[in-house]
C-alpha positions as a printed Julia matrix, in Angstrom:
455×3 Matrix{Float64}:
  -59.11   -0.75    7.28
  -60.09   -4.36    6.39
  -59.75   -3.9     2.98
  -56.45   -2.11    2.95
  -55.44   -5.28    5.46
  -56.79   -7.81    2.89
  -54.64   -6.2    -0.04
  -51.85   -6.34    1.79
  -51.89   -9.71    2.46
  -52.83  -10.37   -1.18
  -49.51   -8.69   -1.84
  -47.31  -10.07    0.39
  -48.54  -13.57   -0.87
  -47.78  -12.84   -4.24
  -44.0   -11.83   -3.38
  -42.69  -15.29   -3.15
  -43.61  -15.77   -6.88
  -42.7   -12.62   -8.5
  -39.42  -12.33   -6.27
  -38.51  -15.57   -8.6
  -35.81  -15.45  -10.53
  -37.15  -15.82  -14.07
  -34.77  -17.58  -16.52
  -33.62  -15.45  -18.93
  -34.52  -17.67  -21.79
  -37.81  -17.73  -20.88
  -38.12  -13.82  -20.01
  -36.59  -12.89  -23.81
  -39.15  -15.33  -25.53
  -41.89  -13.25  -23.48
  -40.47  -10.15  -23.88
  -39.95  -10.81  -28.04
  -43.71  -11.72  -28.41
  -44.91   -8.32  -26.96
  -44.01   -7.39  -31.08
  -45.62  -10.1   -32.03
  -47.93  -10.35  -35.33
  -48.67  -13.76  -35.88
  -51.38  -13.34  -33.6
  -53.17  -10.59  -35.27
  -52.51  -11.98  -39.1
  -53.9   -15.27  -37.92
  -57.38  -13.56  -36.76
  -57.66  -10.94  -39.49
  -56.81  -13.65  -41.94
  -59.51  -16.08  -40.44
  -62.04  -14.03  -40.0
  -61.58  -12.09  -43.52
  -61.06  -14.85  -45.82
  -63.71  -17.25  -44.38
  -66.25  -15.41  -41.97
  -68.88  -16.87  -39.58
  -67.98  -20.35  -39.06
  -71.37  -21.91  -37.81
  -70.6   -25.91  -36.58
  -71.31  -28.82  -39.08
  -72.02  -26.25  -42.05
  -69.65  -25.8   -44.99
  -68.31  -22.21  -44.01
  -66.89  -24.1   -41.14
  -65.59  -26.97  -43.24
  -63.43  -24.0   -45.3
  -62.57  -22.91  -42.12
  -61.05  -26.23  -41.5
  -59.13  -25.97  -45.15
  -57.78  -22.66  -44.12
  -56.81  -23.94  -40.77
  -54.87  -26.68  -42.07
  -52.99  -24.3   -45.19
  -52.16  -21.76  -42.56
  -50.97  -23.54  -39.93
  -48.71  -25.84  -42.91
  -47.54  -22.31  -44.03
  -46.55  -21.54  -40.8
  -43.91  -24.32  -40.27
  -46.23  -26.76  -37.56
  -45.45  -30.58  -37.79
  -48.35  -33.31  -38.1
  -51.1   -30.97  -39.43
  -54.34  -32.92  -39.64
  -57.92  -32.89  -39.13
  -59.82  -35.56  -37.38
  -63.56  -35.5   -38.1
  -66.66  -36.45  -36.45
  -70.37  -36.29  -37.17
  -72.75  -34.34  -35.24
  -76.36  -32.66  -35.63
  -76.39  -29.34  -37.34
  -78.79  -26.52  -36.72
  -79.16  -23.24  -39.12
  -80.67  -20.13  -38.99
  -83.72  -18.94  -41.32
  -85.93  -15.84  -41.5
  -86.77  -14.02  -38.01
  -89.09  -11.61  -36.73
  -90.71  -10.98  -33.34
  -93.71   -8.12  -33.31
  -96.04   -6.83  -30.42
  -99.69   -7.4   -31.6
 -101.66   -5.96  -29.11
 -102.07   -3.26  -27.05
  -99.46   -1.5   -28.27
  -97.95   -2.54  -31.68
  -94.43   -2.5   -32.62
  -91.77   -4.59  -33.99
  -89.15   -6.07  -31.64
  -85.41   -6.99  -32.5
  -84.94  -11.14  -31.83
  -82.11  -13.58  -32.75
  -83.46  -17.62  -32.49
  -81.2   -19.55  -30.37
  -79.17  -22.27  -31.03
  -81.58  -25.47  -31.71
  -84.94  -23.54  -31.58
  -87.73  -25.57  -32.61
  -88.81  -23.67  -36.84
  -91.91  -22.01  -36.11
  -92.38  -22.03  -40.0
  -92.96  -19.12  -42.43
  -96.08  -18.62  -40.62
  -94.75  -17.84  -37.01
  -96.93  -18.31  -33.69
  -98.86  -15.95  -31.94
  -99.58  -15.81  -28.46
 -100.39  -14.15  -25.25
  -97.14  -13.31  -23.13
  -96.79  -14.33  -19.78
  -93.6   -12.47  -18.5
  -91.26  -13.36  -15.63
  -88.29  -11.45  -14.23
  -86.01  -14.81  -13.68
  -85.63  -18.44  -13.85
  -86.62  -18.93  -10.67
  -89.94  -17.14  -11.17
  -90.96  -19.12  -14.31
  -89.8   -22.9   -12.38
  -92.09  -21.83   -9.54
  -95.24  -20.95  -11.96
  -98.11  -23.24  -12.01
  -98.53  -25.11  -15.63
 -101.89  -23.09  -15.71
 -100.53  -19.48  -16.06
  -97.82  -20.78  -18.9
  -99.68  -23.29  -21.14
 -100.39  -22.26  -24.5
  -98.84  -19.03  -24.07
  -95.07  -17.46  -25.39
  -93.1   -16.93  -22.31
  -90.48  -14.05  -21.78
  -87.86  -14.34  -18.94
  -85.65  -11.54  -17.98
  -82.79  -11.33  -15.96
  -80.12   -8.73  -14.52
  -76.81  -10.1   -15.8
  -74.3    -7.43  -14.31
  -71.09   -6.42  -16.49
  -67.96   -8.06  -14.36
  -64.17   -8.22  -15.12
  -64.07  -12.13  -15.22
  -67.11  -12.95  -16.67
  -68.5   -14.94  -13.25
  -72.22  -14.08  -13.82
  -72.73  -15.73  -17.3
  -73.12  -19.09  -15.59
  -75.84  -18.4   -13.72
  -77.5   -15.71  -15.58
  -76.97  -17.99  -18.97
  -79.97  -20.03  -16.86
  -83.07  -18.67  -18.76
  -81.08  -19.03  -22.23
  -80.05  -22.87  -21.5
  -82.78  -24.02  -19.2
  -85.61  -21.54  -19.85
  -86.84  -23.44  -23.15
  -86.97  -26.74  -21.99
  -88.87  -25.66  -18.46
  -90.85  -23.36  -20.56
  -91.76  -26.39  -22.89
  -92.49  -28.51  -20.11
  -95.18  -26.53  -18.55
  -96.65  -26.48  -21.76
  -95.63  -22.89  -23.47
  -96.07  -22.51  -27.41
  -92.85  -20.55  -27.88
  -90.07  -18.43  -25.64
  -88.2   -15.23  -25.76
  -85.44  -14.68  -23.0
  -83.29  -11.06  -22.42
  -79.99  -11.59  -24.21
  -77.32  -12.84  -22.04
  -75.29   -9.63  -22.83
  -74.5    -6.01  -21.46
  -74.43   -3.96  -23.8
  -77.57   -1.81  -25.3
  -77.22   -2.26  -28.77
  -80.37   -3.45  -30.97
  -78.15   -6.77  -31.18
  -79.69   -9.64  -29.61
  -77.27  -12.33  -28.39
  -77.78  -16.33  -29.69
  -76.38  -19.09  -28.13
  -77.06  -23.01  -27.49
  -79.42  -24.46  -25.46
  -80.97  -28.15  -25.6
  -84.14  -29.18  -24.84
  -84.25  -32.57  -22.26
  -85.12  -35.51  -23.37
  -88.63  -36.48  -23.55
  -89.4   -32.66  -23.81
  -90.77  -31.19  -27.18
  -88.71  -28.55  -28.65
  -90.63  -25.22  -29.27
  -89.26  -21.85  -30.64
  -86.76  -19.78  -28.61
  -85.28  -16.89  -29.14
  -83.91  -14.04  -27.4
  -84.49  -10.08  -27.49
  -81.92   -7.51  -27.7
  -81.63   -5.87  -24.27
  -83.85   -2.66  -25.31
  -86.54   -5.0   -26.8
  -86.57   -6.89  -23.7
  -86.77   -3.79  -21.52
  -89.53   -2.27  -23.68
  -91.37   -6.01  -23.38
  -90.76   -5.71  -19.39
  -92.78   -1.83  -19.85
  -95.5    -3.09  -22.07
  -96.2    -6.05  -19.56
  -95.94   -3.69  -16.52
  -99.16   -1.74  -18.11
 -101.68   -4.5   -16.95
 -103.11   -5.36  -20.13
 -102.84   -8.34  -21.86
  -99.95   -8.65  -24.52
 -100.32  -10.33  -27.93
  -96.67  -11.4   -29.58
  -96.41  -12.68  -33.09
  -93.19  -14.77  -33.08
  -91.32  -15.7   -36.38
  -88.25  -17.81  -36.08
  -87.27  -20.38  -39.12
  -84.59  -22.95  -38.67
  -83.49  -26.23  -40.1
  -81.99  -29.21  -38.5
  -80.02  -31.69  -40.13
  -76.88  -34.09  -39.74
  -73.24  -33.24  -40.5
  -69.73  -33.34  -39.81
  -67.33  -31.25  -38.45
  -63.45  -31.86  -36.97
  -60.75  -30.7   -34.66
  -57.65  -29.61  -36.57
  -54.17  -29.85  -35.37
  -51.09  -29.19  -34.98
  -47.78  -29.78  -33.2
  -43.98  -28.71  -32.53
  -42.4   -31.74  -32.09
  -40.32  -32.45  -28.62
  -37.31  -33.98  -28.3
  -38.53  -36.64  -25.95
  -41.59  -37.58  -27.77
  -41.99  -40.26  -24.89
  -43.22  -37.2   -22.53
  -47.07  -36.01  -22.6
  -47.63  -33.2   -24.92
  -48.65  -29.69  -23.51
  -52.09  -29.04  -25.61
  -52.68  -25.22  -26.29
  -56.26  -24.5   -27.82
  -59.28  -22.44  -28.36
  -62.06  -23.03  -31.16
  -62.22  -22.87  -34.81
  -66.12  -22.23  -35.12
  -68.35  -19.24  -34.12
  -71.89  -18.33  -34.43
  -73.17  -17.3   -37.74
  -74.19  -13.34  -36.87
  -70.52  -11.88  -36.93
  -67.38  -13.11  -38.0
  -66.26  -14.59  -34.36
  -63.14  -12.45  -34.21
  -63.19  -12.67  -30.03
  -64.93  -15.61  -29.97
  -63.08  -17.58  -31.08
  -60.33  -16.41  -34.14
  -58.51  -14.62  -31.39
  -58.41  -17.88  -29.17
  -56.63  -19.79  -31.89
  -54.51  -17.04  -32.92
  -53.15  -16.82  -29.72
  -52.45  -20.59  -28.75
  -50.9   -20.74  -32.24
  -49.05  -17.8   -31.98
  -47.2   -18.77  -28.86
  -46.73  -21.98  -29.87
  -44.52  -20.86  -33.52
  -42.79  -18.6   -31.18
  -41.45  -21.45  -29.39
  -40.84  -23.42  -32.37
  -39.27  -19.96  -34.19
  -36.75  -20.56  -31.01
  -35.9   -23.87  -31.34
  -37.1   -27.49  -30.75
  -38.55  -27.79  -26.85
  -38.41  -30.58  -24.3
  -42.24  -31.75  -24.62
  -44.37  -31.52  -27.85
  -46.33  -28.94  -27.85
  -49.6   -29.59  -29.61
  -52.34  -26.65  -30.65
  -55.47  -28.03  -31.18
  -58.94  -25.64  -32.66
  -61.55  -27.48  -31.66
  -64.58  -27.58  -33.97
  -68.08  -26.97  -33.39
  -67.71  -26.04  -29.41
  -70.64  -23.51  -29.85
  -73.27  -25.93  -30.3
  -72.32  -28.31  -27.84
  -68.63  -28.55  -27.27
  -68.07  -31.51  -29.74
  -65.04  -30.54  -30.47
  -63.6   -31.08  -26.95
  -65.58  -34.59  -26.39
  -64.39  -36.05  -29.73
  -60.79  -35.4   -28.66
  -61.31  -36.57  -25.04
  -63.04  -39.32  -26.78
  -60.12  -40.27  -29.14
  -57.0   -39.14  -27.07
  -56.75  -41.05  -23.91
  -53.19  -40.37  -23.76
  -51.62  -38.27  -20.62
  -51.17  -34.54  -21.21
  -48.86  -32.52  -19.51
  -51.3   -29.45  -18.83
  -54.03  -28.22  -20.99
  -55.0   -24.55  -21.82
  -57.22  -22.84  -23.78
  -57.88  -19.07  -24.69
  -62.24  -18.88  -24.97
  -63.03  -15.26  -23.92
  -62.04  -12.57  -26.41
  -58.82  -10.91  -26.75
  -58.9    -8.74  -23.15
  -55.74   -8.38  -21.52
  -54.74  -11.29  -19.3
  -54.76   -9.94  -15.57
  -54.76  -13.66  -13.6
  -52.9   -16.94  -13.87
  -54.43  -20.03  -12.37
  -53.22  -23.56  -12.33
  -54.37  -26.94  -11.38
  -51.12  -28.94  -11.76
  -51.06  -31.03   -8.54
  -49.05  -30.75   -5.2
  -46.2   -32.01   -6.51
  -45.87  -29.69   -9.21
  -46.12  -26.39   -7.03
  -42.9   -24.76   -7.82
  -43.79  -25.03  -11.12
  -47.08  -22.92  -10.54
  -44.81  -20.57   -8.37
  -42.42  -20.53  -11.6
  -44.98  -19.52  -13.86
  -47.0   -16.91  -11.66
  -43.2   -15.29  -11.59
  -42.92  -15.63  -15.37
  -46.15  -13.66  -15.97
  -45.82  -11.11  -13.21
  -43.93   -8.68  -15.38
  -46.83   -8.76  -17.9
  -49.28   -7.32  -14.85
  -50.81  -10.8   -14.57
  -51.58  -11.63  -10.9
  -51.27  -14.97   -9.41
  -54.49  -16.74   -8.83
  -55.38  -19.85   -7.27
  -53.2   -23.28   -7.6
  -55.99  -25.66   -7.54
  -58.28  -24.87  -10.42
  -58.05  -24.27  -14.43
  -60.77  -23.82  -16.85
  -61.56  -23.85  -20.73
  -64.66  -24.77  -22.54
  -63.37  -27.61  -24.78
  -61.08  -28.96  -22.13
  -63.3   -28.98  -19.44
  -64.57  -32.38  -19.76
  -60.46  -32.97  -19.48
  -59.95  -31.07  -16.53
  -63.0   -32.78  -14.67
  -61.58  -36.23  -15.19
  -58.36  -35.14  -13.7
  -56.12  -33.39  -16.75
  -53.72  -30.72  -15.26
  -54.19  -27.18  -16.86
  -53.47  -23.71  -16.82
  -55.91  -21.03  -16.76
  -54.92  -17.27  -18.52
  -57.63  -14.92  -17.55
  -58.87  -12.15  -19.72
  -60.28   -8.86  -18.75
  -63.89   -9.55  -20.11
  -65.29   -6.46  -18.56
  -66.92   -5.71  -22.52
  -66.67   -9.36  -23.51
  -70.5    -9.66  -23.26
  -71.48   -6.21  -25.37
  -70.15   -8.6   -28.07
  -70.54  -12.1   -27.27
  -72.65  -13.95  -29.76
  -74.02  -11.03  -31.73
  -73.43   -9.37  -35.46
  -70.8    -7.18  -33.6
  -68.35  -10.3   -32.81
  -66.22   -8.29  -35.75
  -62.28   -7.48  -36.27
  -62.27   -4.18  -35.04
  -63.33   -5.32  -31.63
  -60.07   -6.82  -31.11
  -57.31   -4.36  -29.6
  -53.56   -5.2   -31.09
  -51.62   -4.52  -27.93
  -53.9    -6.78  -25.63
  -53.61   -9.56  -27.93
  -49.96   -9.05  -28.18
  -49.56   -9.31  -24.03
  -51.94  -12.54  -24.63
  -49.45  -13.84  -26.86
  -46.61  -12.73  -24.46
  -47.81  -14.89  -21.69
  -48.93  -17.58  -23.35
  -45.4   -18.11  -24.78
  -43.91  -17.73  -21.0
  -46.24  -20.29  -20.06
  -44.78  -22.71  -22.89
  -41.63  -22.03  -22.26
  -42.21  -22.53  -18.75
  -44.35  -25.85  -19.26
  -42.63  -27.24  -22.42
  -39.38  -27.49  -21.18
  -35.82  -25.79  -22.33
  -35.96  -24.93  -26.0
  -32.58  -26.54  -27.55
  -31.71  -23.86  -29.68
  -29.28  -24.75  -32.7
  -26.76  -21.98  -33.0
  -27.5   -21.0   -36.87
  -24.41  -20.96  -38.98
  -22.93  -18.14  -41.28
  -24.27  -18.57  -44.41
  -21.49  -19.49  -47.39
  -19.46  -21.95  -44.86
């Protein structure tokens, strides 16, 4: 009964927004985008013609050149690259094996910023922990000189809400293990699949903490290691994680749809151009940059909006949000709203916003415009995005279009992040939602009537 009451209350709350009259032009732009091909063409082109795009590498540089050419050909204005320097980490040979008591290979991938074992690798006894909290509580004597293994139990969720908490073993685990004297660490991949594809991802060692080799085991291999440890006999592992570090360059690719009033703050729509090196970065985040650009292109095709729409394809998101931080430093001007697509290509199911109380009517208009796409109203006091996160925290207004991430962490940061994981219909629904959002936030489009040919 309580659940039914809450469902009824939620429906009642949603009615006012959904019942609002949506301007015909907004509805037309939204519905036309359900037949969009721009986003698929961008996603297919980037993953096919460039492929993996690890931050700071030559491949990411090719991606920027590709992006400039594509956005220019699409008719965007002010297309440019804003470069920045960054530390660059690259992967080499990697392997893991149980030496004793039950010799066998394991499937491992180095985590971004892992120290290198060198080609000879390291060999040590394994000490296992079922959570990051257990590792934190362990005495140094239990860890010193050993290879640490940390497991967890990240559940499958629609909104990916477990990623922040259960990502701790990957993000903080290496630093904690090193501070306690470990010679290396492997963690259960931060994923929900049972393929033997380990999930990579970035991590940073705290200042003053010695970097150690750090890798992620595929879920089946992590569970295999758990079973071996539970036999109660000493377990010895040989770990080889070869990598290199240096300095390099990345950059943000920026394009615009100029507004009729250049004095007004722009609406920024974004994704990130770089990817991890194992797959082709189709859902993370070729589809995201494609959705943002396709929606802006559809507004541009319809005419000139009141406010400028700024499309940003951030560089070097995966290895430390370098692109977002560089943009924030370079662009201190106000923005009318920020939005980022970086959670795959699943259907959007909820809209959230943080526009301020004085723009509540605008938030409700946005909810109404998106309701026909099956998108429910969410909170109006929050928005999120990886690269735009620091700007949102600093007070910039934003919008969040929440995608269905039920299966996102099956592929996230793995070799399986490839084009076949992108559903065309879901991608079009995303573009329709983003187009409707821009039609509301960027202001009315001034559509010049087309003159008959020959006159």
